[in-house]
VMD Tcl script that draws the C-alpha trace (Angstrom):
set ca {
  {-44.64 50.77 5.69}
  {-41.59 52.85 6.61}
  {-39.71 49.75 7.64}
  {-40.60 48.11 4.34}
  {-39.25 51.14 2.40}
  {-36.04 51.14 4.47}
  {-35.48 47.43 3.81}
  {-36.06 47.90 0.06}
  {-33.58 50.82 0.05}
  {-30.93 48.82 1.88}
  {-31.40 45.91 -0.54}
  {-31.12 48.25 -3.54}
  {-27.86 49.68 -2.16}
  {-26.48 46.20 -1.54}
  {-27.45 45.06 -5.05}
  {-25.81 48.17 -6.58}
  {-22.57 47.50 -4.69}
  {-22.63 43.84 -5.74}
  {-23.17 44.79 -9.42}
  {-20.29 47.29 -9.27}
  {-18.01 44.71 -7.66}
  {-19.12 42.16 -10.26}
  {-18.22 44.52 -13.12}
  {-14.83 45.33 -11.57}
  {-14.13 41.64 -10.97}
  {-15.03 40.68 -14.53}
  {-12.85 43.44 -15.98}
  {-9.92 42.25 -13.92}
  {-10.67 38.71 -15.02}
  {-10.79 39.87 -18.67}
  {-7.34 41.41 -18.36}
  {-5.94 38.26 -16.74}
  {-7.52 36.06 -19.41}
  {-6.15 38.29 -22.20}
  {-2.70 38.11 -20.62}
  {-2.84 34.32 -20.38}
  {-4.11 34.09 -23.97}
  {-1.31 36.37 -25.13}
  {1.25 34.15 -23.39}
  {-0.10 31.24 -25.39}
  {0.24 33.35 -28.55}
  {3.84 34.06 -27.55}
  {4.56 30.33 -27.31}
  {2.98 29.86 -30.74}
  {5.04 32.73 -32.25}
  {8.26 31.33 -30.76}
  {7.53 27.86 -32.06}
  {6.86 29.04 -35.63}
  {9.85 31.41 -35.61}
  {12.03 28.50 -34.57}
  {10.53 26.30 -37.29}
  {11.19 28.96 -39.99}
  {14.77 29.45 -38.81}
  {15.35 25.69 -38.74}
  {13.90 25.38 -42.23}
  {16.24 28.07 -43.67}
  {19.23 26.53 -41.86}
  {18.33 23.11 -43.27}
  {18.36 24.49 -46.83}
  {21.66 26.26 -46.09}
  {23.22 22.95 -44.96}
  {21.94 21.24 -48.13}
  {23.49 24.00 -50.25}
  {26.87 23.55 -48.53}
  {26.77 19.81 -49.24}
  {25.85 20.45 -52.91}
  {28.81 22.82 -53.25}
  {31.14 20.19 -51.80}
  {29.90 17.57 -54.27}
  {30.19 19.94 -57.24}
  {33.78 20.83 -56.31}
  {34.80 17.24 -56.96}
  {33.52 17.14 -60.59}
  {33.68 19.13 -63.85}
  {31.22 21.97 -64.44}
  {30.05 20.70 -67.82}
  {28.22 17.73 -66.28}
  {24.51 18.75 -66.45}
  {23.40 15.30 -65.38}
  {25.26 15.74 -62.11}
  {23.54 19.09 -61.44}
  {20.15 17.68 -62.18}
  {20.81 14.67 -59.98}
  {22.02 16.74 -57.03}
  {19.09 19.13 -57.37}
  {16.57 16.29 -57.43}
  {18.17 14.59 -54.42}
  {18.31 17.66 -52.17}
  {15.05 19.34 -53.18}
  {12.79 16.45 -54.16}
  {10.55 16.87 -51.05}
  {9.99 20.61 -51.56}
  {6.61 20.86 -53.30}
  {4.95 23.63 -51.27}
  {7.73 26.26 -51.53}
  {8.80 27.77 -54.84}
  {12.56 27.42 -55.12}
  {15.19 27.91 -57.79}
  {18.83 26.87 -58.04}
  {21.66 28.13 -60.32}
  {25.19 26.81 -60.80}
  {27.84 29.38 -61.91}
  {31.40 28.82 -63.10}
  {34.39 31.00 -62.21}
  {33.55 33.49 -65.02}
  {30.00 34.02 -63.82}
  {28.42 31.93 -66.55}
  {25.31 29.96 -65.57}
  {26.03 26.28 -66.16}
  {22.66 24.98 -64.97}
  {19.30 26.43 -63.86}
  {16.28 24.76 -62.33}
  {13.11 26.07 -60.70}
  {11.93 29.60 -60.08}
  {14.74 32.16 -60.38}
  {13.33 35.70 -60.93}
  {14.98 38.17 -63.26}
  {14.82 40.94 -60.67}
  {17.07 38.98 -58.35}
  {20.84 39.09 -57.93}
  {22.95 39.04 -61.13}
  {25.71 36.49 -61.63}
  {28.60 38.92 -61.16}
  {27.20 40.13 -57.84}
  {26.88 36.51 -56.74}
  {30.55 35.75 -57.60}
  {31.71 38.88 -55.76}
  {29.92 37.78 -52.64}
  {31.28 34.19 -52.96}
  {34.97 35.21 -53.32}
  {35.69 35.31 -49.56}
  {33.50 32.34 -48.60}
  {35.90 29.45 -49.35}
  {36.03 26.81 -48.21}
  {32.84 26.21 -46.11}
  {30.97 29.47 -45.67}
  {27.75 30.87 -47.07}
  {25.98 34.19 -47.38}
  {22.24 34.82 -47.13}
  {20.60 37.83 -48.79}
  {16.97 38.79 -49.01}
  {14.63 41.41 -50.45}
  {10.98 41.91 -49.67}
  {9.89 38.81 -51.57}
  {12.76 36.29 -51.80}
  {15.70 34.86 -49.88}
  {18.99 34.00 -51.62}
  {21.51 31.51 -50.18}
  {24.93 31.71 -51.88}
  {27.57 29.00 -51.32}
  {31.02 28.87 -53.01}
  {32.40 25.95 -55.03}
  {36.01 25.67 -53.92}
  {38.91 23.49 -54.97}
  {42.14 23.74 -53.01}
  {40.60 26.75 -51.20}
  {40.27 28.60 -54.54}
  {36.91 29.74 -55.92}
  {35.94 27.85 -59.09}
  {32.25 28.72 -59.09}
  {29.17 29.27 -56.96}
  {25.76 27.79 -56.25}
  {22.83 30.06 -55.41}
  {19.26 29.13 -54.48}
  {16.21 31.40 -54.52}
  {13.32 30.83 -52.06}
  {9.94 32.57 -52.13}
  {9.27 34.21 -48.74}
  {5.51 34.09 -49.26}
  {5.68 30.34 -49.71}
  {7.79 29.92 -46.55}
  {5.38 32.05 -44.53}
  {2.40 30.30 -46.10}
  {3.82 26.93 -45.15}
  {4.36 27.81 -41.49}
  {2.07 30.77 -40.73}
  {-1.06 30.29 -42.86}
  {-2.38 27.35 -40.78}
  {-2.19 29.44 -37.59}
  {-5.54 30.52 -36.20}
  {-5.42 32.35 -32.90}
  {-8.93 32.09 -31.56}
  {-11.66 32.32 -34.23}
  {-10.37 35.21 -36.39}
  {-6.80 35.75 -35.21}
  {-3.85 35.12 -37.55}
  {-0.06 35.34 -37.88}
  {1.97 37.77 -40.05}
  {5.67 38.50 -40.51}
  {8.04 41.43 -41.12}
  {11.81 41.84 -41.14}
  {14.10 43.97 -39.00}
  {14.05 46.78 -41.60}
  {10.30 47.24 -41.36}
  {9.42 45.43 -44.60}
  {6.15 43.47 -44.48}
  {7.04 39.93 -45.59}
  {3.70 38.15 -45.11}
  {0.12 39.09 -44.19}
  {-2.79 36.66 -44.75}
  {-5.49 39.36 -44.92}
  {-3.51 42.14 -46.70}
  {-1.42 40.44 -49.42}
  {-1.25 43.70 -51.43}
  {0.76 45.34 -48.67}
  {3.53 42.72 -48.77}
  {6.86 44.35 -49.63}
  {5.99 47.76 -48.27}
  {7.94 49.38 -45.42}
  {6.22 50.74 -42.30}
  {8.74 53.62 -42.14}
  {7.65 54.78 -45.62}
  {3.87 54.77 -45.28}
  {1.12 56.59 -47.19}
  {-2.65 56.89 -46.79}
  {-3.24 53.40 -48.17}
  {-1.33 51.93 -45.24}
  {-3.81 53.26 -42.66}
  {-6.82 51.28 -43.83}
  {-6.14 48.68 -41.15}
  {-3.92 50.63 -38.73}
  {-4.24 53.96 -36.95}
  {-0.46 54.01 -36.49}
  {2.57 51.72 -36.61}
  {3.96 52.70 -33.21}
  {3.61 49.17 -31.81}
  {5.40 47.62 -34.81}
  {8.19 50.21 -34.63}
  {8.73 49.44 -30.94}
  {8.94 45.74 -31.78}
  {11.58 46.39 -34.49}
  {13.56 48.80 -32.36}
  {13.50 46.40 -29.38}
  {11.51 48.78 -27.16}
  {8.36 46.66 -26.89}
  {7.50 43.61 -24.81}
  {7.22 40.22 -26.41}
  {3.42 40.54 -26.15}
  {0.91 43.37 -25.74}
  {-2.08 44.97 -27.46}
  {-2.86 47.77 -29.92}
  {-5.95 49.59 -31.27}
  {-7.18 48.91 -34.81}
  {-8.77 51.72 -36.95}
  {-12.17 50.22 -36.20}
  {-11.60 51.03 -32.53}
  {-11.23 47.39 -31.58}
  {-8.40 46.33 -29.34}
  {-6.14 43.51 -30.49}
  {-3.67 41.45 -28.52}
  {-0.41 40.35 -30.11}
  {2.77 38.42 -29.34}
  {5.97 38.13 -31.41}
  {9.22 36.23 -31.69}
  {12.24 36.58 -34.01}
  {14.00 34.18 -36.36}
  {17.57 34.76 -37.58}
  {17.94 34.50 -41.37}
  {21.54 35.32 -42.25}
  {22.23 38.85 -41.11}
  {18.50 39.66 -41.06}
  {15.83 39.21 -38.41}
  {12.35 38.00 -39.33}
  {9.70 38.90 -36.79}
  {6.74 36.49 -36.48}
  {3.66 38.20 -34.99}
  {0.47 36.42 -33.81}
  {-2.58 38.63 -33.10}
  {-6.27 38.19 -32.21}
  {-9.19 40.56 -31.38}
  {-9.36 41.42 -27.69}
  {-13.15 41.10 -27.72}
  {-12.92 37.55 -29.00}
  {-10.58 36.59 -26.17}
  {-12.85 38.08 -23.53}
  {-16.16 37.14 -25.14}
  {-16.96 34.38 -22.64}
  {-16.18 36.68 -19.70}
  {-18.43 39.43 -21.12}
  {-21.25 36.93 -21.59}
  {-20.72 35.73 -18.03}
  {-20.77 39.32 -16.75}
  {-24.08 40.06 -18.46}
  {-25.52 36.83 -17.13}
  {-24.37 37.57 -13.57}
  {-25.72 41.13 -13.75}
  {-29.09 39.81 -14.88}
  {-28.96 37.18 -12.17}
  {-28.24 39.82 -9.51}
  {-31.14 41.91 -10.77}
  {-33.46 38.91 -10.54}
  {-32.17 38.24 -7.04}
  {-32.97 41.84 -6.16}
  {-36.55 41.53 -7.44}
  {-37.10 38.19 -5.72}
  {-35.56 39.49 -2.49}
  {-37.84 42.50 -2.57}
  {-40.91 40.31 -2.95}
  {-39.75 37.98 -0.20}
  {-39.05 40.95 2.07}
  {-42.60 42.24 1.57}
  {-43.98 38.80 2.40}
  {-41.77 38.58 5.50}
  {-43.06 41.96 6.75}
  {-46.64 40.78 6.40}
  {-45.83 37.52 8.12}
  {-43.99 39.40 10.87}
  {-47.13 41.39 11.68}
  {-49.07 38.15 11.99}
  {-46.31 36.75 14.18}
  {-46.56 39.69 16.56}
  {-50.26 39.03 16.98}
  {-49.54 35.37 17.58}
  {-46.97 36.28 20.24}
  {-49.59 38.30 22.06}
  {-51.83 35.26 22.15}
  {-48.98 32.97 23.22}
  {-47.77 35.18 26.04}
  {-50.38 33.78 28.39}
  {-48.90 30.30 27.96}
  {-45.36 31.26 28.92}
  {-45.87 30.67 32.64}
  {-47.05 27.14 32.03}
  {-44.15 26.53 29.65}
  {-41.77 27.93 32.26}
  {-42.90 25.38 34.82}
  {-42.68 22.64 32.19}
  {-39.14 23.68 31.29}
  {-38.06 23.67 34.93}
  {-39.50 20.20 35.35}
  {-37.81 19.01 32.18}
  {-34.53 20.53 33.36}
  {-34.73 18.60 36.61}
  {-35.49 15.41 34.70}
  {-32.46 16.05 32.47}
  {-30.26 16.54 35.53}
  {-31.45 13.28 37.05}
  {-31.04 11.50 33.73}
  {-27.50 12.85 33.41}
  {-26.69 11.67 36.93}
  {-28.05 8.21 36.14}
  {-26.08 8.16 32.89}
  {-22.92 9.13 34.76}
  {-23.47 6.39 37.32}
  {-24.11 3.92 34.53}
  {-20.85 4.91 32.85}
  {-19.01 4.47 36.14}
  {-20.59 1.05 36.59}
  {-19.66 0.07 33.02}
  {-16.09 1.22 33.64}
  {-15.89 -0.84 36.84}
  {-17.38 -3.89 35.09}
  {-14.98 -3.47 32.17}
  {-12.00 -3.14 34.49}
  {-12.84 -6.36 36.37}
  {-11.73 -8.43 33.39}
  {-14.16 -11.24 34.26}
  {-17.29 -12.49 32.59}
  {-20.47 -11.38 34.40}
  {-24.03 -12.55 33.80}
  {-27.35 -11.73 35.51}
  {-29.80 -14.62 35.89}
  {-33.41 -14.57 37.11}
  {-35.06 -17.24 39.26}
  {-36.18 -19.13 36.14}
  {-32.55 -19.49 35.01}
  {-33.00 -17.03 32.15}
  {-29.90 -14.98 31.28}
  {-31.01 -11.34 31.50}
  {-27.68 -9.57 30.79}
  {-24.00 -10.29 30.13}
  {-21.01 -7.96 29.90}
  {-18.61 -7.69 26.94}
  {-16.01 -9.93 28.57}
  {-18.63 -12.66 28.88}
  {-19.44 -12.29 25.17}
  {-15.73 -12.70 24.37}
  {-15.46 -15.85 26.52}
  {-18.51 -17.54 24.94}
  {-17.89 -16.14 21.48}
  {-21.40 -14.65 21.12}
  {-24.13 -12.77 22.99}
  {-26.09 -15.28 25.12}
  {-28.59 -12.77 26.51}
  {-32.10 -14.26 26.50}
  {-30.96 -17.89 26.56}
  {-31.22 -20.45 29.35}
  {-28.36 -20.78 31.82}
  {-28.76 -24.57 31.83}
  {-27.81 -24.61 28.13}
  {-24.25 -23.75 29.11}
  {-23.72 -25.12 32.64}
  {-25.67 -28.40 32.80}
  {-22.96 -30.65 31.32}
  {-19.78 -29.35 32.91}
  {-17.33 -31.34 34.98}
  {-16.88 -29.79 38.43}
  {-13.25 -29.88 39.51}
  {-13.75 -28.24 42.88}
  {-16.41 -26.29 44.82}
  {-16.70 -24.27 48.04}
  {-19.10 -21.80 49.70}
  {-18.40 -18.59 51.60}
  {-21.10 -16.20 52.87}
  {-23.92 -17.32 50.50}
  {-21.52 -17.30 47.55}
  {-20.73 -20.58 45.83}
  {-17.52 -20.96 43.83}
  {-16.95 -23.86 41.43}
  {-14.01 -24.80 39.25}
  {-15.45 -26.19 36.01}
  {-13.89 -27.68 32.90}
  {-15.34 -28.19 29.41}
  {-17.41 -25.02 29.82}
  {-18.97 -23.43 26.71}
  {-17.63 -26.31 24.62}
  {-14.02 -25.19 25.21}
  {-12.04 -28.33 25.87}
  {-9.02 -28.36 28.13}
  {-9.96 -25.04 29.74}
  {-10.84 -24.36 33.38}
  {-13.19 -21.65 34.63}
  {-13.83 -20.39 38.14}
  {-17.58 -19.71 38.46}
  {-18.76 -17.69 41.47}
  {-22.52 -17.40 42.02}
  {-24.12 -14.93 44.45}
  {-27.84 -14.18 45.07}
  {-29.39 -10.82 44.14}
  {-31.76 -9.83 46.93}
  {-34.72 -7.45 46.79}
  {-35.72 -4.86 49.37}
  {-37.65 -7.51 51.33}
  {-34.48 -9.67 51.50}
  {-35.95 -12.17 49.06}
  {-33.88 -13.65 46.26}
  {-34.92 -12.25 42.88}
  {-32.07 -13.66 40.82}
  {-28.39 -14.45 40.75}
  {-25.22 -12.80 39.52}
  {-22.48 -15.05 38.23}
  {-18.79 -14.14 37.90}
  {-16.70 -16.28 35.52}
  {-12.89 -16.25 35.28}
  {-10.63 -18.23 32.96}
  {-8.20 -19.96 35.37}
  {-6.68 -22.37 32.87}
  {-3.16 -20.99 33.27}
  {-3.48 -20.90 37.07}
  {-4.69 -24.52 37.07}
  {-1.82 -25.58 34.85}
  {0.69 -23.83 37.10}
  {-0.82 -25.59 40.12}
  {-0.56 -28.94 38.34}
  {3.04 -28.23 37.40}
  {3.87 -27.26 40.98}
  {2.18 -30.41 42.30}
  {4.07 -32.50 39.74}
  {7.36 -30.84 40.73}
  {6.64 -31.45 44.39}
  {5.85 -35.10 43.64}
  {9.12 -35.49 41.77}
  {11.09 -33.80 44.55}
  {9.42 -35.97 47.18}
  {9.90 -39.05 45.04}
  {13.57 -38.22 44.57}
  {14.14 -38.00 48.32}
  {12.07 -41.16 48.90}
  {13.77 -43.22 46.20}
  {17.22 -42.18 47.36}
  {16.48 -43.77 50.76}
  {14.78 -46.82 49.23}
  {17.68 -47.53 46.86}
  {20.20 -47.27 49.66}
  {18.18 -49.40 52.11}
  {17.02 -52.09 49.65}
  {19.84 -52.14 47.11}
  {22.56 -53.71 49.24}
  {20.40 -56.47 50.85}
  {18.87 -57.19 47.45}
  {22.33 -57.72 45.99}
  {23.09 -60.27 48.72}
  {19.76 -62.07 48.16}
  {20.39 -62.17 44.42}
  {23.88 -63.64 44.95}
  {22.62 -66.37 47.37}
  {19.79 -67.29 44.98}
  {22.31 -67.74 42.14}
  {24.49 -69.98 44.35}
  {21.52 -72.09 45.49}
  {20.31 -72.51 41.87}
  {23.70 -73.85 40.86}
  {23.82 -76.40 43.72}
  {20.16 -77.43 43.90}
  {19.11 -80.61 42.09}
  {15.53 -80.91 43.27}
  {13.23 -79.69 40.47}
  {10.60 -78.17 42.71}
  {13.15 -76.24 44.72}
  {14.95 -75.25 41.54}
  {11.74 -73.83 40.02}
  {11.07 -71.98 43.29}
  {14.54 -70.45 43.17}
  {13.97 -69.37 39.53}
  {10.74 -67.65 40.60}
  {12.60 -65.89 43.38}
  {15.31 -64.89 40.86}
  {12.69 -63.51 38.46}
  {11.02 -61.28 41.05}
  {14.38 -60.25 42.43}
  {15.35 -59.02 38.94}
  {12.06 -57.12 38.70}
  {12.77 -55.44 42.03}
  {16.24 -54.57 40.69}
  {14.67 -53.04 37.54}
  {12.32 -50.95 39.66}
  {15.26 -49.76 41.78}
  {17.20 -48.94 38.62}
  {14.34 -46.75 37.33}
  {13.90 -45.18 40.75}
  {17.56 -44.21 40.64}
  {16.66 -41.96 37.70}
  {15.02 -39.63 40.21}
  {17.48 -39.98 43.01}
  {20.87 -40.21 41.32}
  {20.74 -39.74 37.54}
  {24.34 -39.35 36.32}
  {25.35 -35.95 34.91}
  {24.38 -35.24 31.32}
  {27.16 -35.49 28.74}
  {26.21 -32.92 26.08}
  {27.83 -32.92 22.66}
  {26.69 -32.58 19.01}
  {24.64 -35.53 17.78}
  {22.79 -36.44 14.58}
  {19.23 -37.22 15.67}
  {18.55 -39.51 12.68}
  {21.64 -41.59 13.54}
  {20.39 -42.05 17.14}
  {16.98 -43.19 15.82}
  {18.56 -45.67 13.39}
  {20.79 -47.11 16.15}
  {17.77 -47.56 18.43}
  {15.78 -49.27 15.65}
  {18.71 -51.63 15.02}
  {18.66 -52.52 18.74}
  {14.89 -53.00 19.30}
  {14.40 -55.15 16.20}
  {15.50 -58.13 18.26}
  {12.77 -57.57 20.87}
  {9.91 -60.01 20.25}
  {7.34 -57.29 21.05}
  {8.06 -55.50 17.75}
  {7.95 -58.59 15.53}
  {4.38 -57.92 14.25}
  {4.80 -54.13 14.01}
  {5.55 -52.24 10.77}
  {7.92 -49.37 11.52}
  {7.70 -46.47 9.00}
  {10.52 -43.90 8.82}
  {9.96 -40.29 7.71}
  {13.31 -38.73 8.67}
  {14.23 -35.31 7.30}
  {17.69 -35.58 5.65}
  {18.74 -31.99 6.33}
  {18.33 -31.85 10.10}
  {20.93 -29.80 11.96}
  {23.05 -31.37 14.67}
  {21.74 -30.87 18.19}
  {23.74 -30.57 21.41}
  {22.33 -33.28 23.71}
  {23.14 -36.49 25.64}
  {22.89 -39.23 23.03}
  {22.77 -42.13 25.52}
  {19.90 -40.69 27.54}
  {18.01 -39.73 24.35}
  {18.44 -43.29 23.07}
  {17.01 -44.60 26.37}
  {13.92 -42.35 25.97}
  {13.34 -43.38 22.31}
  {13.62 -47.10 23.26}
  {11.09 -46.57 26.07}
  {8.57 -44.80 23.73}
  {8.94 -47.47 20.97}
  {8.44 -50.36 23.43}
  {5.43 -48.59 25.00}
  {3.96 -48.27 21.48}
  {4.63 -51.98 20.91}
  {2.84 -52.84 24.18}
  {-0.17 -50.82 22.93}
  {-0.29 -52.97 19.73}
  {-0.06 -56.58 20.98}
  {-1.78 -57.86 17.83}
  {0.42 -55.87 15.47}
  {0.07 -52.45 13.88}
  {2.07 -49.57 12.42}
  {4.50 -47.18 14.12}
  {5.50 -44.04 12.14}
  {8.65 -42.22 13.27}
  {9.14 -38.72 11.90}
  {11.88 -36.11 12.38}
  {11.73 -32.50 11.19}
  {13.23 -29.08 11.87}
  {10.95 -26.39 13.25}
  {12.39 -22.90 13.83}
  {15.29 -23.41 16.28}
  {14.16 -26.87 17.43}
  {14.04 -30.45 16.20}
  {10.73 -32.32 16.63}
  {10.51 -36.13 16.85}
  {7.06 -37.69 16.36}
  {6.10 -41.29 17.26}
  {2.61 -42.17 15.97}
  {1.14 -45.64 16.64}
  {-2.14 -47.34 15.69}
  {-2.71 -48.84 19.13}
  {-5.66 -48.73 21.50}
  {-5.05 -45.11 22.52}
  {-5.30 -43.52 25.98}
  {-8.51 -42.52 27.73}
  {-9.07 -38.82 28.27}
  {-9.04 -39.06 32.07}
  {-5.60 -40.77 31.95}
  {-3.86 -38.30 29.62}
  {-2.97 -35.88 32.41}
  {-1.57 -38.66 34.63}
  {0.60 -40.80 32.35}
  {3.71 -38.80 33.31}
  {3.07 -39.27 37.05}
  {5.51 -41.65 38.78}
  {4.12 -45.17 39.50}
  {1.01 -44.55 37.39}
  {0.53 -47.31 34.79}
  {-2.28 -49.11 32.97}
  {-0.13 -52.15 32.14}
  {-0.26 -55.26 34.29}
  {3.53 -55.60 34.59}
  {4.43 -51.92 34.28}
  {6.14 -49.89 36.98}
  {4.78 -46.49 35.97}
  {8.28 -44.98 35.94}
  {9.29 -45.11 32.25}
  {7.46 -41.98 31.01}
  {8.08 -40.10 34.26}
  {11.83 -40.73 33.97}
  {11.75 -39.87 30.23}
  {9.99 -36.58 30.85}
  {12.45 -35.74 33.63}
  {15.43 -36.33 31.28}
  {13.88 -34.39 28.38}
  {13.23 -31.37 30.61}
  {16.85 -31.47 31.85}
  {17.92 -31.46 28.18}
  {15.94 -28.23 27.68}
  {13.12 -29.85 25.69}
  {9.58 -31.08 26.20}
  {7.64 -34.34 25.94}
  {3.93 -34.24 25.03}
  {1.21 -36.72 24.02}
  {-1.96 -36.64 21.91}
  {-4.34 -39.59 21.96}
  {-7.93 -40.75 21.49}
  {-9.28 -44.17 22.42}
  {-9.35 -46.44 19.38}
  {-7.26 -44.02 17.23}
  {-3.78 -44.55 18.59}
  {-1.35 -42.16 20.28}
  {1.22 -39.55 19.17}
  {4.25 -38.76 21.36}
  {6.17 -35.57 20.47}
  {9.72 -34.83 21.63}
  {10.90 -31.25 21.08}
  {14.63 -30.54 21.57}
  {16.57 -27.28 21.09}
  {19.26 -27.21 18.41}
  {21.85 -25.39 20.54}
}
mol new
graphics top color blue
foreach p $ca { graphics top sphere $p radius 0.5 }
foreach p [lrange $ca 0 end-1] q [lrange $ca 1 end] { graphics top cylinder $p $q radius 0.2 }
display resetview
């Protein structure tokens, strides 16, 4: 019970402190809100003071213009006065105004509007206008009206005056009556002498001076100290004062210059109205804190009761702690072992990820039990749970070998990826009894390695062929020249037809041997390249003009698609012509029954690409990789050297020669040459 009382006491103290802090906070917030509100009132007072000053200055400017117009005419023209008055004051319907035109003797020549009898007399007006020529004005005011006097001058001599009378109440009503600061706040105005010029709630006090007060002046004010400070320049531009009712009010003021006078525009509002929302919030928060105190007290009592029950429950549970201790120790050991296994698994995953090869685990039934991420990237999907035979049954084996129970195969066309080569290494996974319980398979993409090997083999073939052909040309060329010469001599002398036909046959095959030697010389002794700028389209047109006389192209339609804006390329035009002739005649041989050959040229980045597309029989897939090998040909009378020589020349020119073909769909040869 004592503990309950102590808790309640502590809570009560805390709640009291919170309420006190809440009150202090809200009071500070009220002051800040009142200050912000007063700053807004200051902006409003400045704006309206500026508007009033601009309004008076606008009328002053109109009066100066009227005086200038009048100075150019005679004073006995009433129609002119009426016209000028209507033009300059036709829009003034909310402010009572009057205008009077005087001649040089002080006689009123024309009157219009409200001009009170208690205002300035004509002689006083002329006295004030004497020193105003040519373009000056004077502004005078009393408690109720403002007078603007402008001279009528001719040759800088006074010939009359124009004076206008403006009701101050109407000016203030026009600009200050609409102002509502908060719900009940308003704006009022006084001048620099202490005269009250406008007050929306005390119109009877207008015209009275705060320095000459009596008992009637203190119905709404306890004192005029704040107003006096404002007039004397000792007060801030905003602040607050106490009304006779005891209510604080906040006010802000700004001044407007009217001639030699200062009009002070004041905007005020009840302090309680400004801080009403904060006071409501403070009462609500105080009530809320009290409710929190009551609820907290009830909850505290309930917690004490529950705590006693908990103590009893702890006594009953103490006997189970030993068992729980053993269980916790066991669980801790399990967690340690689990953490160790997790760490080892992470290490294994790191090793597998660093290998950079696809790995899959297969059981004895050829089911794929697991694959790593690299394997998923190679296949393009997760193949866990599928059959291994779905991916490896229809693959071409390029090479295979076995080392220490591990079998390594080089496969192509794996996973449906054409023109790619994979090295597949398979090793058994053995159980504790040394039996095989599955297989692990390591897969590497060796496409680039295979291509490099092929390129090296091709280079070695070309080097070997070059050395071989150099010897063959030297050893066979000279005897062949002698044989060819003797055959020509015998043909000219022989008259027997049978012998003559035999010599022609010998001559034919001798020429073929000479052609083969000529092509072989492309590997052994190709003359140096003569590079200079060439127009590719011109080379193509020259070649087409040459091959049109070959009977093999008679039934072939040759289509040109040559880009007209190709840049010049630096190349050997003669060798390039030889290559183009070779490709066109090969295309013609592929279309013995006629067809279409499309020749295209285009610019691509910093290269020029030539495309030769025929509608011939096409090239089988197994032959595509061999057509550039020396002495490989599918034609009965071919030597197998044309494309090999062409590729050799193109590579020496810094370009490339490639082919795309499908059986029955024709072939496309692409020559790519650098521009520079």
